[in-house]
C-alpha positions, 0 to 999 in steps of 0.5 A: 740298647733297650737293656741299657735304657731299662737299666738307667730307668731302674737305676733312676727309680732306686736313686729317687726312692733312696733320696725320698726315704732320707736317713732319719738322722737327727743330731742330739745337739740343736744350737738353734734352740739355744738362741734367745733374746739378746741380753744387754744393749746391742753393739753399735759399730761404725765402719768408716771408709775414706781415701788416704788423706795423704793422697788428697789433692792440694785443694783439700782442706782439713776443715772440711772434715770438721762436721764429721769429726763433730758427729763422731765426737758426739757419738762417743765411741768406746774404742777406735781402730785404725788401719795402720802398720803396728809398731812391731811390724814397723820394727821388723820392716826397719830391720830389713831395709833392703826389702821394706825401705819404701814401706817404712817411709810411707807407713811407719812414723818416727818414734824417736820423740815417744822413746825420748819421753818414755824411755821405752823403745818400740818393743818395750812400749808394745809390752808396756801397753799390754801390761797390767801397769797400763798404757804409756799415755793417753791422747789428750783430746780423745782419751784413747790409749796410745803405746810407743810405736803402736799403730792402734788407738785403744779403749778409753 
């Protein structure tokens, strides 16, 4: 019993001295020394969370959003991203109706009018929106880029 206690004591002393000694290792690369004052103006980011407007009660009036919309317009954001299912995702979901029928009806808009106006289908609009020729159209009020079947608003 005493041998066991003394062995544990010696093991504890060895462990403590090994921790105190350290390794003396210093990495040759110090990323913290590369940080300097930021250049340019700082990024301005706004994350706005709201319940889905489709789930609002009948008493909800869209005019209630007018003060918020006015403040957002005055801020003049350079880019706007919305939570949405992309055109390519909707295309995939439409091709698998047995599994995604409910999701398609809830989250995917009918792109028939856009296809008729541009002559581009869902995937063609997606490719055109990313091509050097630029997006298919710009939103008339906010100027955000829109592509046929895209679920995202782009840069102005």
